C-alpha positions as CSV (number, residue, x, y, z in Angstrom):
1,M,167.1,59.2,101.1
2,R,164.4,57.0,100.3
3,I,161.2,58.0,98.5
4,G,157.7,56.5,98.0
5,I,154.3,57.7,96.8
6,N,150.6,56.5,98.1
7,L,148.4,54.3,96.0
8,Y,145.8,56.6,95.0
9,T,142.5,55.2,95.2
10,K,140.3,56.7,92.3
11,W,142.7,55.7,89.4
12,P,143.2,51.9,88.4
13,Y,145.8,50.7,90.8
14,R,147.5,48.4,88.1
15,E,148.1,51.9,86.0
16,V,149.3,53.6,89.0
17,I,151.7,50.7,89.8
18,E,153.1,50.6,86.1
19,A,153.8,54.3,86.7
20,F,155.5,53.6,89.9
21,L,157.8,51.3,88.2
22,E,158.4,53.5,85.3
23,N,159.8,56.1,87.7
24,G,161.9,53.8,89.9
25,I,159.3,53.9,92.9
26,D,159.4,51.0,95.3
27,R,157.7,52.1,98.1
28,T,154.0,53.0,98.7
29,F,151.3,53.4,101.4
30,M,147.4,52.9,101.1
31,N,144.4,53.1,102.9
32,I,143.6,50.1,104.8
33,E,140.0,50.4,103.7
34,H,140.8,50.7,100.0
35,P,137.9,49.4,97.5
36,E,140.1,47.0,96.2
37,F,142.5,46.2,99.0
38,E,143.4,42.4,98.6
39,N,143.9,42.6,95.0
40,A,146.0,45.9,95.2
41,M,148.2,44.3,97.8
42,D,148.7,41.1,95.5
43,A,149.7,43.4,92.8
44,L,152.3,45.4,94.6
45,A,153.7,42.2,96.1
46,K,154.3,41.1,92.5
47,A,155.7,44.3,91.5
48,G,158.1,44.4,94.3
49,I,156.7,47.2,95.8
50,T,157.2,47.5,99.6
51,V,154.0,48.9,101.6
52,E,155.4,50.8,104.4
53,N,152.5,51.6,106.3
54,F,148.4,51.4,106.3
55,H,146.5,54.5,106.8
56,A,143.9,53.5,109.4
57,P,140.0,54.0,109.1
58,F,138.9,57.4,109.6
59,K,135.5,58.0,108.1
60,G,133.0,58.0,110.9
61,Q,135.8,58.2,113.6
62,N,134.2,60.9,115.5
63,T,131.7,58.3,116.7
64,I,134.6,56.9,118.9
65,W,134.4,59.7,121.5
66,A,130.7,58.9,122.2
67,P,128.9,56.0,124.1
68,G,126.9,53.3,122.0
69,E,127.7,50.7,119.2
70,E,128.8,53.3,116.6
71,G,131.7,54.1,118.9
72,E,132.4,50.4,119.6
73,G,132.0,49.7,115.7
74,M,134.6,52.2,115.0
75,L,137.1,50.6,117.5
76,A,136.3,47.3,115.8
77,R,137.6,48.6,112.5
78,L,140.8,50.1,114.1
79,L,141.3,46.6,115.9
80,A,140.9,44.8,112.5
81,G,143.4,47.4,110.9
82,V,146.0,46.2,113.2
83,D,145.1,42.6,112.6
84,T,145.5,43.5,108.8
85,C,149.1,44.9,109.7
86,V,149.9,41.7,111.2
87,K,148.7,39.6,108.3
88,Y,150.8,41.7,105.8
89,G,153.7,42.2,108.0
90,V,153.4,46.1,108.1
91,K,154.7,47.4,111.3
92,V,153.1,51.0,111.2
93,M,149.6,52.3,111.0
94,V,149.1,55.8,110.8
95,A,145.7,57.0,112.7
96,H,143.9,60.4,113.4
97,V,142.6,61.6,116.8
98,S,139.3,62.8,115.0
99,N,138.3,63.3,111.6
100,S,136.9,66.6,110.2
101,R,134.9,69.2,112.2
102,P,133.4,69.6,114.7
103,M,135.8,67.7,116.9
104,P,134.0,66.1,120.0
105,A,135.4,66.7,123.4
106,I,137.8,64.3,124.5
107,S,135.7,61.9,126.5
108,P,136.6,58.9,129.1
109,V,134.8,56.4,126.9
110,G,136.6,57.7,123.9
111,L,140.3,57.4,125.8
112,E,139.3,54.0,127.0
113,R,138.8,52.8,123.5
114,F,141.9,54.3,122.4
115,D,143.7,52.7,125.2
116,R,142.4,49.3,124.1
117,L,143.6,50.1,120.6
118,M,147.2,51.0,121.8
119,A,147.3,48.1,124.0
120,Y,146.3,45.6,121.2
121,A,148.7,47.1,118.9
122,K,151.7,47.0,121.3
123,E,150.7,43.5,121.7
124,K,150.9,42.8,118.0
125,G,154.1,44.3,117.6
126,V,152.4,47.3,115.7
127,T,153.3,50.9,116.0
128,I,150.1,53.4,115.9
129,A,151.6,56.6,114.6
130,F,149.4,59.9,115.1
131,E,149.1,61.9,112.5
132,S,149.3,65.8,112.4
133,H,145.8,67.0,111.9
134,R,143.2,69.4,113.2
135,F,143.0,70.3,116.8
136,F,146.9,70.5,117.6
137,E,146.0,70.3,121.4
138,N,144.4,66.5,120.8
139,V,147.4,65.3,118.8
140,A,149.7,66.6,121.7
141,C,147.4,65.0,124.4
142,F,147.8,61.5,122.6
143,M,151.5,62.2,122.0
144,E,152.0,62.5,125.9
145,R,149.5,59.7,126.8
146,Y,151.1,57.0,124.5
147,P,154.8,57.4,124.7
148,E,154.9,54.1,122.7
149,A,153.3,55.9,119.7
150,G,155.0,57.2,116.8
151,F,154.3,60.4,115.0
152,C,153.3,61.1,111.4
153,L,153.9,64.6,109.7
154,D,151.5,65.5,107.1
155,T,152.9,68.6,105.6
156,A,149.5,70.1,104.1
157,H,147.5,69.4,107.3
158,E,150.4,71.5,109.2
159,D,150.0,74.2,106.5
160,A,146.1,74.4,106.3
161,F,144.9,73.1,109.7
162,T,147.4,74.5,112.0
163,P,149.1,77.4,110.5
164,G,152.1,78.6,112.5
165,V,152.4,75.3,114.3
166,R,155.6,73.4,113.5
167,Y,155.5,69.7,114.6
168,L,159.0,68.4,113.5
169,P,160.4,70.4,116.4
170,L,158.1,68.9,118.9
171,W,157.8,65.1,117.9
172,G,160.6,64.6,115.2
173,H,162.1,62.4,117.4
174,R,159.3,60.2,117.3
175,L,158.9,60.5,113.4
176,V,158.2,57.0,111.6
177,A,156.1,58.2,108.8
178,T,155.5,61.0,106.5
179,H,152.8,62.3,104.3
180,I,154.2,64.9,101.8
181,S,152.2,67.1,99.8
182,D,151.8,70.8,99.1
183,N,148.8,73.3,99.5
184,E,147.7,76.5,98.5
185,Y,147.1,77.9,101.7
186,V,143.2,78.0,102.2
187,C,142.2,77.5,105.6
188,D,141.1,73.8,106.4
189,E,141.3,73.0,102.9
190,D,143.7,69.8,102.3
191,M,144.8,70.1,98.4
192,H,147.1,67.3,98.2
193,M,149.3,69.1,95.6
194,L,152.8,68.1,94.5
195,P,155.5,69.7,96.1
196,F,156.4,73.0,94.7
197,D,153.2,73.4,93.4
198,G,151.8,75.4,96.1
199,H,153.3,77.5,98.8
200,I,154.6,75.5,101.5
201,D,158.2,76.6,102.4
202,W,160.1,73.3,101.6
203,A,163.4,74.9,102.6
204,Q,162.1,75.3,106.0
205,T,160.6,71.5,106.2
206,A,163.9,70.2,104.8
207,R,165.7,71.9,107.5
208,E,163.5,70.4,110.2
209,M,163.5,66.9,108.6
210,A,167.3,66.7,108.7
211,A,167.3,68.2,112.3
212,C,165.3,65.5,113.4
213,G,167.8,62.8,112.4
214,R,165.0,60.1,111.6
215,D,165.6,57.4,108.7
216,V,162.2,57.7,107.3
217,T,161.0,57.6,103.8
218,L,159.6,60.9,102.3
219,M,156.4,59.5,101.4
220,L,154.0,61.6,98.7
221,E,150.3,61.7,99.8
222,I,149.1,63.4,96.5
223,K,145.5,63.2,95.1
224,P,145.2,64.5,91.8
225,G,141.4,64.7,92.1
226,N,141.9,67.3,94.9
227,H,143.1,70.3,92.5
228,E,142.1,71.4,89.1
229,K,145.7,71.7,88.2
230,Y,145.8,68.1,87.4
231,K,142.5,67.6,85.7
232,D,143.9,67.1,82.3
233,V,147.1,65.4,83.2
234,S,147.8,61.7,82.1
235,I,148.6,59.2,85.0
236,K,152.2,58.8,83.2
237,D,152.8,62.4,83.2
238,Y,151.5,63.0,86.8
239,Y,153.7,60.5,88.3
240,A,156.7,61.6,86.3
241,A,156.1,64.9,87.8
242,A,155.4,63.7,91.3
243,T,158.8,61.4,91.4
244,K,160.7,64.6,90.3
245,S,159.4,66.8,93.1
246,V,159.9,64.3,95.8
247,R,163.4,63.5,94.3
248,R,164.1,67.5,94.6
249,L,162.8,67.7,98.2
250,A,165.3,64.5,99.2
251,E,168.2,66.0,97.7
252,M,167.3,69.4,100.0
253,V,167.0,67.3,103.2
254,E,170.3,65.7,102.3
255,N,171.9,69.0,101.7
256,C,170.6,70.0,105.0
257,K,172.1,66.9,106.7
258,N,175.6,67.7,105.3
259,N,175.6,71.5,105.4
260,P,173.0,72.3,108.7
261,C,174.0,76.1,108.6
262,N,172.9,76.6,105.0
263,T,169.4,76.6,103.7
264,A,168.7,73.6,101.3
265,E,167.5,76.0,98.2
266,S,170.7,77.6,98.3
267,K,172.7,74.6,97.9
268,L,170.7,73.5,94.8
269,Q,171.2,76.8,93.2
């Protein structure tokens, strides 16, 4: 099973890429508004690392639901993101319905803007994948409204933002991207920990991943600055541990595919 790790923005990208190569990581994704986007993309290409998808702009995204120039500006950033996907041959852009709290009410002007985004992405051959996030009902609305949309599972969002909701049984058949990280459940706090460092039930996640039958990469979305556990860990050691954790999860998923009646963890013991 393919594995990958996001390109973290707060560490020098060249050192992160070097750590990827040392650990056999050849797939990544990155924020489309990475502060050194073009240079990082060039370095990734030279290193032979595939960028599977981009994360769409999301800061200030709630403005898209209100009339006015700010909302039009937000839409313009999203449309520009689609153009960037086309430029680099990236087929998927992961997007939020909203960002942070409070979530503005779904409005006609906002829906019209998303309609324009989805039509433009379809014209350009780019799949918009809506990410599991806050406000499950709004994600559900968008998955129903846009049958052409893909789905991105964020495991830490599932854990911290919508506890008790399991997304893959609902939209696993539309899964095109993953954001894998762990959490120590604190309501509404996204810690971006390495898998198995928090309390997420990875055996359940592995079973659901196997059951959905989609050929997707297990892609870590980890941020060492989000948890004090990693404050004194070197880049080299951090990515060695990260790679070990995602490989462990990949093995669990494969075991579930081959032994669907058994738990993933039991097969590893």
